[in-house]
Structures are given as structure tokens and as C-alpha cells.
C-alpha positions as CSV (number, residue, x, y, z in Angstrom):
1,M,-3.5,1.5,-7.1
2,L,-4.8,0.3,-3.7
3,Y,-4.2,2.0,-0.3
4,F,-4.0,0.1,3.0
5,V,-5.0,2.5,5.7
6,K,-4.1,1.5,9.2
7,P,-4.5,3.1,12.6
8,F,-2.0,5.5,14.0
9,G,-1.2,7.1,10.6
10,Q,0.2,4.0,8.9
11,L,-0.4,3.9,5.2
12,S,0.8,1.4,2.6
13,W,0.0,1.1,-1.1
14,T,0.3,-1.2,-4.1
15,A,0.3,-0.4,-7.8
16,N,-1.1,-2.2,-10.8
17,V,-4.3,-3.3,-9.1
18,D,-7.6,-1.5,-8.7
19,Q,-11.3,-1.8,-7.7
20,T,-11.6,-5.1,-9.6
21,V,-9.3,-6.8,-7.0
22,L,-11.3,-5.3,-4.2
23,D,-14.6,-6.5,-5.7
24,F,-13.1,-10.0,-6.1
25,A,-11.8,-10.0,-2.5
26,R,-15.2,-8.8,-1.2
27,A,-17.1,-11.4,-3.2
28,H,-14.9,-14.2,-2.1
29,G,-14.2,-13.1,1.5
30,K,-10.5,-12.7,0.9
31,D,-8.2,-10.7,3.2
32,L,-5.9,-8.7,0.9
33,A,-3.7,-7.8,3.9
34,Q,-2.4,-11.4,3.7
35,L,-0.6,-10.5,0.5
36,T,2.3,-9.1,2.4
37,D,4.6,-8.9,-0.6
38,W,2.2,-6.4,-2.3
39,W,2.3,-3.6,0.3
40,E,4.9,-0.9,0.3
41,P,5.1,1.9,2.9
42,S,3.8,5.2,1.6
43,D,5.9,8.3,1.6
44,R,3.3,10.0,3.8
45,S,1.2,9.2,6.8
46,A,-2.5,8.4,6.6
47,N,-4.6,11.4,7.5
48,E,-8.3,11.9,8.5
49,D,-9.4,12.2,4.9
50,D,-7.9,8.8,4.1
51,V,-9.8,7.3,7.0
52,R,-13.0,9.1,5.9
53,V,-12.9,7.6,2.4
54,A,-11.8,4.2,3.7
55,L,-14.8,4.0,5.9
56,R,-17.0,4.7,2.9
57,Y,-15.4,2.7,0.0
58,G,-13.0,0.2,1.6
59,I,-13.0,-3.4,2.7
60,A,-11.9,-4.7,6.1
61,A,-8.5,-6.3,6.2
62,T,-6.3,-7.6,9.0
63,G,-4.9,-4.5,10.6
64,G,-6.8,-1.9,8.6
65,I,-9.0,-1.0,5.6
66,I,-8.1,-1.3,1.9
67,L,-9.5,0.9,-0.8
68,D,-9.1,1.9,-4.4
69,G,-6.7,4.9,-4.6
70,I,-9.1,6.9,-6.8
71,H,-11.1,7.8,-3.7
72,V,-8.0,9.0,-1.9
73,Y,-6.9,10.9,-4.9
74,T,-10.3,12.6,-5.3
75,V,-10.3,13.8,-1.7
76,Q,-6.7,14.8,-1.6
77,R,-6.8,16.7,-4.9
78,P,-8.2,20.1,-3.6
79,G,-5.3,20.4,-1.2
80,T,-2.8,19.5,-3.9
81,L,-4.2,22.1,-6.3
82,R,-4.3,24.8,-3.6
83,I,-0.6,24.2,-3.1
84,L,0.1,24.4,-6.8
85,A,-2.0,27.6,-7.1
86,D,-0.1,29.2,-4.2
87,E,3.3,28.2,-5.7
88,N,2.2,29.5,-9.1
89,A,1.4,32.9,-7.6
90,V,4.8,33.1,-5.9
91,R,6.7,31.9,-9.0
92,T,4.8,34.3,-11.3
93,A,5.5,37.3,-9.1
94,A,9.2,36.4,-8.8
95,Y,9.4,35.9,-12.6
96,N,7.7,39.2,-13.4
97,A,9.9,41.0,-10.9
98,S,13.2,39.7,-12.3
99,P,15.4,42.3,-13.9
100,Q,15.8,40.2,-17.1
101,V,12.0,39.9,-17.6
102,K,11.5,43.6,-16.9
103,M,14.1,44.4,-19.5
104,V,12.5,42.1,-22.1
105,D,9.0,43.4,-21.3
106,E,10.2,47.0,-21.7
107,Y,11.7,46.2,-25.1
108,L,8.7,44.2,-26.3
109,E,6.3,46.9,-25.0
110,Q,8.1,49.4,-27.2
111,M,7.9,47.1,-30.2
112,M,4.4,45.8,-29.6
113,P,2.3,48.2,-27.4
114,G,0.0,46.2,-25.2
115,W,2.6,43.4,-24.5
116,R,2.6,44.0,-20.7
117,E,-1.1,44.2,-20.5
118,Q,-1.4,40.9,-22.4
119,G,1.0,39.4,-20.0
120,R,-1.0,40.6,-17.0
121,K,-4.2,39.1,-18.6
122,T,-2.5,35.8,-19.2
123,D,-1.2,35.6,-15.6
124,A,-4.7,36.5,-14.3
125,G,-6.2,33.9,-16.6
126,V,-3.9,31.2,-15.3
127,A,-4.7,32.2,-11.7
128,E,-8.4,32.1,-12.4
129,S,-8.2,28.7,-14.1
130,L,-6.4,27.3,-11.1
131,K,-9.0,28.8,-8.8
132,R,-11.8,27.1,-10.8
133,S,-9.8,23.8,-10.8
134,V,-9.7,24.0,-7.0
135,Q,-13.4,24.7,-6.8
136,E,-14.2,21.8,-9.1
137,A,-11.9,19.5,-7.0
138,E,-13.6,20.6,-3.8
139,A,-17.0,19.8,-5.3
140,D,-15.8,16.3,-6.4
141,A,-14.3,15.7,-2.9
142,A,-17.5,16.8,-1.2
143,K,-19.5,14.3,-3.4
144,E,-17.0,11.6,-2.5
145,L,-17.4,12.3,1.2
146,A,-21.2,12.6,1.0
147,A,-21.5,8.8,0.6
148,P,-22.6,7.0,3.7
149,V,-20.0,5.3,5.9
150,Q,-20.2,1.5,6.2
151,D,-21.1,0.7,9.8
152,E,-19.1,-2.6,9.7
153,L,-16.0,-0.6,8.7
154,V,-16.5,1.9,11.5
155,S,-16.8,-1.0,14.0
156,H,-13.7,-2.7,12.4
157,W,-11.7,0.5,12.6
158,A,-12.7,1.1,16.2
159,K,-11.7,-2.4,17.2
160,L,-8.3,-1.8,15.7
161,G,-7.9,1.2,17.9
162,G,-8.2,3.7,15.1
163,A,-9.4,7.2,15.8
164,L,-12.6,8.3,14.0
165,P,-12.3,11.6,12.3
166,D,-14.6,14.4,13.3
167,P,-16.7,15.0,11.3
168,L,-16.9,11.5,10.0
């Protein structure tokens, strides 16, 4: 998947192509923006992290910067996992508080002492696993953003009227 990051929050994408296409375009001086039938509007706007990775890994195109989606995914992943972890905590609390679950837990605790404690340990283990996943994703995103920006892409972006994120 490729992303086409444009100034003022515009974001497009195309599937079924990857870094190989970018490498070919870079080597042959091709402008992938000219392949207008490729690009579909994204269901979200471009954000500062999209611009940050585009300035590091992308190639200039008419109207913006194109990059392999793996870079976008890596930088967006911590936020996505944080949302999932928060949603999991809410769902788990609601599930455990439901009258039906309380009734079943009471019955199973009588039949198998330690049932409730095992359930609490399982819930805590899931929460801890999600926490570790967020931390690992944050480390991966930090590595991705530690790469130097390409000065020619910064100039290209500025000429297009794109705002540079702070920090870059």
C-alpha cells in the first residue's frame, strides 16, 4: 500500500503496490502522482505523523509526497493500540459487572474454588500484554522517526505550502 500525503490534510492511498514501485519511480525519475486512476481518498485526513514519515521515507510527487504504507502503519500503531487497550478495559469492566456474569462466576466459584481469582489474573494478564504491545509499538515508532529527514523533501513540502510538524 502506498500513501500520498498532500498539504492541508489531504491523504490518498492505493493498494497492491509497495516500496518496489517507489524504488522504480525514484530510479527512473517517475512521478507517481500522474497515475491518477490509482489514488483513492483516504477515510481520514493526513496528520503530523504522516508528514514526519513522508519527509523521511517518501519521494516527491506533483502535489505531495508518496511513501510506503508500512512507515505510516508503524508510526500510527501505538495510538491504535492505546485505543484498543482503553476499549478492552471498559469492555472487561462492563462484562465483569453484568448480572449474568456475576451469577455464573458465583456458581463456578462454588464448584471450582479459585475461579474468580483466575478470571482476575487472566484480565490482568491481558491488560499487561496490551500495555507491553503499546510500549513495543512506541519503540518501533521512535526508531522510524529517528531516521533523518530528506532535505529535498522538506523543501518540496514547503514549496507546496505544507506546514512542517514541530518537532520535525
